[in-house]
N, C-alpha and C positions, 0 to 999 in steps of 0.2 A: 325639455330642451328649449331654452329661451335666449333671445338676443338681449333682452332686458328683463331683470326681475329684481324689484326692490322689496315688495311684499305681496301677499296674496290678496286678490280683489274679490269682492262679492258680486261684481257685475262683469259679465263677459260679453265680448262682441266677436262674432265670427263674420268675416267678409268673404263673399263668394261672387263669381261672375254673374250669377242670376239673382242675387239678393243679399240681404244681411239679416243677422239674428242678434238680438240683444236679450240677455238672460240674467236674471238676478237670483242668487241662492240665499237660503237662510241656514247658518251653521248651528249645529247642535253638539253639545258636549259628548265626545267620544262616539258619535254617530255620523253616518253619512250626511253630507249637505242635502238639503231639500230644495228643489226648484220652487221659487216663490212667484216669479212672473216671467213671462216669455213673450216677445214680440218678433214676428217675422215681417219683413218688408221687402217686396220686390224692387229691383232697380232696373233702369233702362238698359237694354241690350247694348253692349259696347262701352258702357260707362267704366267698367272694371275689367281689364284684360290682363291677367297675371302673366308676367314675363320676367326672366332673370336677366334680360339685357336691355329692355326698353322700358319707358315710362308705363306704369300700370293703370293710373287713373287719367281718364280722358279729360275730366273736368272736376278738379278738387272741390270747388265751391258747391257744385251740384251734389256730389256724394256727401260732403259734409252736412248739407241741409237734410239729406235723407237720414244720416246717422243721428244728427241732433234730434230730428222728429221722433225716431224710434226710441232713443234713450231718454227723452224728456220725462216720461212717467216713472222712470226708475229713480229719479232724484239722487243720482250718483255722479260724481265727477271723476273719481279714480276707477279705471277699468283694466281688465285683462283683454288684450287685443290678439285675436287669432288670425293670422294672415294666410292667404292661399299658398299652398306648397310651391306653385309654379313661379313665385316671385324669387325663389332661392335656388341655388344649386346645393344639392344635399348628398352626402355620402357617408358610408361607414367604412372606416379604414382599420385593418389589423396592424398591430405593431409588436415587434419582438422586444423592443426597449424604447425608452423615452428619456430625454434629458430631465434632470430634476428642476432646473431653473425654468420659470415661466416663460421668459422671453425666448430662450433657446428652444423650449418645447413648441411654442407657437410657430417659430421659424421652420422647424422640422415638419410640423403638421401642414403648414401652408405649402411647403415644397412638395410634400407627398400628395397633397390634394390636387395640385396642379399636374403632377406627373401621372397619377392614376386616372384623373378625369380628363386629361388632355385640355385643360382649361387654364388660360392665363389670367391670374388675378391682378386687377389694377387698383381700383378704389373700393373693393368690396370689404364690408365688415365681416370678419370671421368670428364664428362662435363654435364651441365645441364642448362635448361632455365625454369624460373618460369612464369606461366600464372595464372593471377587471375581467380577464378572460374566465370562462367557465373552468371547472376542475380538469376537464379533459378537452382542451382547446383543439380544434381541427387544424392540421398542418396542410398548407397548399401543396399540390402535387410537385414532387421534385425537391421539397424541402426536408432536410433531415430532422430527426426528433430533437436534435440540439438547437434547431431554430424555432422553438415553440413560440407561438403567439402568447403574449402576456397581457395584452389589453386590446380593446376595440374602442375606436373613437368615432363618435357620431359628430359630423362636421356640417355646418351650414355656412354659406357665403352669399351675402346680399349686397348689391351695389348700394353705396351710401346715397346716391341720387334717388334710388327707388325707396329706400327706407325713409328718406326725408319726406317724400310724398305722403306716406302713411302718418308720419308725425305731424305734418302740416294739416292733414285731414282731421286728426284728433284735436289740434289746437283750434281750428276753425269751428269744430263741433262743440267746443267748450269742455273737452274731456282731457284727462291726464292719464296716459297709459303708464301703469306701474309694472306691467308684464307684457312682453311682446314675443310671440312664438308662432308656430305654424300648425295649421288645423289638424292635419293627419298625425303629425308627431305628438301633438297634445293628446289627441284621442287614443292613439295607440299606447302611449306612455302610461296613461291612466288605467286603460283596460287591461293591459298585459299584466299588471300587478295581481289580478285575480287568478292568474295561472301559476303564481308562485315560481318555483324552481323547476318547472316541467323540463324534461329532457330536451324536447323540441316543441316549439310552437310557432305559428305563422299568423301574421296579421295583414289584412289588406283593407284600406280605407279608400273608398271612391267618392270624390266630390266633383260634380260636373263631368268634364272629359279627362280627369286625371285620377289614376289609381296609384297609391303608394303602398308598396309591399315590403314588409319587414320580417326577417327570420330571426328567431331567438333560440339560443341554446343555454339551458340552465338559467333562463330568465334574462340572459344578456343579449341585446341586439348584435347580430354578427354579419348581417347582410341586408342591403337595401336596394330596391329597384323602383324607379319612378316610371310610370307608363302613361302615355296619352292614348285614349281610346276614342275612336270616332263615335258618332251618335248611335249607330247600329253595330258597333264593333263587337267582337266576340271576347267578352271579358273572361269567360272561362278559359279560353285558349291562352290568353295573356297570363292568367294566373298559374296555369300549368307550365308555361314557359318560364315563369319566374321561379317556380319550384325546381325546374331542371337546371336553371342558371345557378341557383343556390347550391345544388349538388355539384355542379362543375366548379364553383369557387371554394366550396367547403365540402370536399368529398368525404364520404363516410361509407362503411360497409353495411351489409345487410344486418338488420336488428334481429335479436333472438326470436325464434318462433314463439307465437303467443303474445308478442308485444302489442300493446293497445296503439291504435293509430295516433299520430300526432294531430293536433287540431289546427285547422286553418280558420281563423276567426275573421269573418267579413262584416264590414261596416260600410253601408252604401246608401246613397239617396234613393235608390231604387227600392229599398226595403220599406219605405214609408207606405207606398200603395199596397205592397204585397204583405205588410205586417209580418215580415220574417225574411230570412235569407233564401234566395231562389233555389240554391243547391243544398240547403241544410239537411244533414244526415247522409249525403253522398260520401262514398269512400273512393278516393282517387289513388292510382298507382303511378306517380309521375315519371319514373325512370325504369320501371319494369322489375325492380327488386321485390321479390315476393313478400318480404317482411317489412318494407318501408312503405307504409300507407299513410294517407292524410285524409282525415274526416272533416268535412266542411261544417262549421258551426256559426251560430249567430254571435257576433262579437259584442252586442250590447246586453245580452241576457243577464249578466251578473250585476247590471247597474240600473235596471228598470225601477228598483225601489226608490230611487232618488226623484222620480217624477210623480206629480199628483195623480190620483186615480182617474182614469179616463183620458189623460193627456196622450195625444199622438206626437211623439218626439220626432223631429226632423234631424237630418244630418247636421244642419247648421246649429240646431239646438244642442246636440250632443257635443260638438266641437267648442261651442261657447261655454258649455258646462265644464268640459275638460280644461279649458283655458283658466278657469277659476281654481282648479285643483293643482295646476302645474306649479311646483314649488322648487324645482331644481334650478339652480343658477348655471348658466352656460359656462 
């Protein structure tokens, strides 16, 4: 899911409140790309403060110098840029039907986004991606089977003034962004492909104080929740609450006895020190249905082969890598 995508870049940059990551990949014929080089660089506290309403970068010149210094050894001018989720307003919207014309479709999506999010759009740049509904789409409570959902749309809205800050940052660092997207959406989009058409799967990506939770049915994203978590906040409680909210919005009955638990794949900066997911292997029962269980799993496990042996991958490295793989136009 990108605001901009002209072609795939071999160098990815992930910007976070606590630092930045620059990564370069080497592509091989019909094989996963391999990480060739990676640079992590801390930045001054307060220099980058993601917000969907206010300026994000306190000093563009200072951050541009940090980015240029980190990217210098990569000898690349074109890059894929992964922005913090917090700089945008993001939602997944179910639709029963959509206009065929692009202009009319965007008008309907814009209205629905404002209505559902209680958010007035002014100068925001809107980007969206349409996913056909799974074979058996869930119907909201009170809606008859005749009002079946036919598509889910992942929508992002970013103020043009905020986006302009990031574009100016790249220009001053001597870089040309050929792809611009969002860290958690990049990472989740790439990693969820390993689950194929699973009946249900859940993804949670934590970067700094923000967790982005996405629920998929049949491989299609159908629910999203963004969560801010304090430094010592209870992430487990927030994830359980997200699963409960998903069941409220997309209600479903008990699964047949003997069904395997759905997977909740967690990607977190806290995994770096622990070398794995804190609750990996735990089985949760979010809403008390005996046959709807969720097993916590490591979200990165299917993609570790892309890193050189012995490399400890950070959350920034994963998101920078995912940005180089993001190929869908918004």
